[in-house]
Each structure stands twice: as structure tokens, then as C-alpha cells.
N, C-alpha and C positions, 0 to 999 in steps of 0.2 A: 476512286471509283472510276471507271472507264465510261466513256460516252456510248450510247446505244449505236450498234452498227446500222448504217443505212440499209433500206430494203434493197433488193435487187433491181427493182424498177427505178429507184432514186439513184443507185450506183450506175446504171445504164445512162440515166438522163445526165448525170453529172459528167461522166466520161464523154458523152456526145457533146455537151456544152463546151467542154474543153477542146475537143478535136475538130469539130466542124468549123469554128473561126480560124483555126490554125491551118488546116489542110484543105478546107472547102468541101463541098458535097461530094464531088467526084473522087477527090483524094483521100476520102475517109471511108473505109469499107465497114461492113457490119462486123467483121472479124476484128478489126481495129478497135471498134468501140467495145466489143465483148472483152477483149484482152485488157483493155484499160479499166474495165469495170471488174474484172476478175470473174467473169461468168461465161457460160457457153454461148456461142453465136445464135443458137436456136432460142435462147431466152429473149434476145433482143427482139426477134420477130414475134415471138409469143406475147410479150407485153406491149409492142407498139404497132404490130401489123407489117410494117415495112420500113426500110431505111428513110423513105420519103416521108412517112407520116412522123417518124421520130425527128427527123430534120425540121419539119414545119412546126412541130411542137416546141422544139428547142429554140428555134430562130425567131422568137417573138420577144419584144420589149416587155419588161415588167410593167406593172401598172404605175409604178413611180415614174416611168419613162414616158408618160402620156400627158404632157402639159397643155393640150389643145383646149381643154375645157376649163383651165385656170384663168382667172384674172379678167379684167375688162377687155373687151373685143378691140378697143381702139388702141391698145398696148401690145396686142398679141404678136405683131410682126417681129418687133425687137426681142420681146420675151422668149419667143420660140427660137429665133436664131442663137441668142445667148445660151439657152438651153443646149442646142445642138452642138455648140462650140465648147462647151464646158462639161459635157456628159462623161467624157473619158471612153474607156474601152468597150463598154457594153454596146452602146449605140453603133459604134465603129464596127465592132466584130459582127454584130447582126447584119448591118448594112453590107458589109464586103462579102459575108457568107452568102446572102441572098442574091447579090449581083453575080457571084461565081456560079451559083446554081441555077440562074434564070433561064439557061438554055436547055435544061432537062425537061422532057415533055410532061412528066408528072408534077414537076414543081412549078413550072410557069403559070398554069391557071390558078393554082392555089396562092402564088404570090400576088396576082392581081386581086384576088379576094381579100388577102391580108392588107394589101395597100389601100383598098376601098375601106376596109373595116377599121384600120388603125389610124388612117390620116384622113382621107377624103370624107368619109361619112360623119366623123365627129366635127370637122370644120364646117361642112355644109349645114349641119344641124344649127350652127351658130350664125349663119349668114342669112341676110334677107335679100329679096328681090328675085326677079325672074332668071337671072343669070347665076344664081348662087351656085349651081352645079358646075358650071364652067370655071367660075372663080375658085372653087375649091380644088378643082383638078389642075388649074394653072398654078395655084399655090403649092401643090404637091409637087409639080414638076419643077418649080423655082428651087424648092428646098432640095429635091433630089439632084439638080444641077450643081448646087453648092457642095453637097456630099460627094458627088462624083469627082468634082474638081479638087477637093481636099484629099479624099481617101483612096481614089482609084488612080487618078492622073498623078497626084501628089505635086500639084502646082506649088512649086517652091516660094514664089513671091506672094502668093495667096496665103500659104502656110506662115510666111514670116511677117505678114501684114499685122499691124496693130489690131488686136482682137476687138477692142471697143470701137474702132472705126469701121470694121467689118460688120459688127452688130448694128451699128447706126445705119450704115448705107444699105446692107442687104436686108435689114429689118424694115427699112422704108420701103424697099421694093415689095416685100411680102405684104406689108401693110397696105400698100396701094391696091393690091388684088383683094385683100380682105374687106376694106372699107374704101371703095373708090370714091 
């Protein structure tokens, strides 16, 4: 017995999920997505409204990739850095695709919304004190800096460093923002 064929919408979503991380937002056309999905380009727009909307729907981390609400707050720094360094291609692909698309007028405002909803707000909800907003934003910037150094710049020494040491040291920096 053969497996059921995915719906047109799911085929488009799967094609976009493969192409956007490989070629970026500007390097992936609606026609490319449609061809990879085996459908007419008009169906991409019909199902998703625009390339931007499809991109933003695809370039989100799964719920499994959201460890901010897990575990004790006093261990979150190392826990989160360990998670980021061991997640593999999903987080890396999403991060790089979002960075590459960040100069698009339609994508940039939505990226800020996604950043706030996916990282800043969940962390802020766990923090106490009058500076919780600032600390959550500084924590997001700190993690973003690590990802940028690893995946955009490709810092060879950082990439070659002992993972446990990076987790310990960078986790301590993050922890200092979370629980000063």
C-alpha cells in the first residue's frame, strides 16, 4: 500500500522549507517553490497569499525548539546555550534564512514581531524586577551574537572550541542577565 499523497498546500510548504534555507528569501522565487512542489505558481499565492507570508510561516522553529520555558530559571543560561549548540540544522537554517531576508521591507517588521514572540516575551514572562524587559532583550542580543559568530561569520576558533567550555562560559554570561 502506498502512502497518501500530501496535499498541495503541504507540498508547497515542504518545497519552501527545503529551498528558503538553501537559497535564502531573495534567491528563492515563487516559480522555484512551485516547480519543486510540482504545482502551478498561482497555487503558491492562492494558498499563502504571498512569498513573504509563506517565508514567514515556514521560517519558524517547531515547538520542540522552544526551551525557554523548560527547567529551573537558575539553570537556563547553560541549558539554552547547550540547546542552541546541539540543535543541528533546523535552528541554523531558520536563523540564516531570517538573517538573509532581514533587509526585505515586508519581512523586517515581521521578524521583529517573531523575535519578540519567540524569544523576548517567553523569557520576560519568567523574569522578575523592573528591568525584566531590558534583561530579556539583552539576553536575546547575547544569544544572537553567538549565533552570528558561529553561523554567519564562521569564526573558526569558536567553532573549534570545546563545546562544553563554550556552554559553561557563554551560559554564565546569559545566566548573569537572567538572574543578576
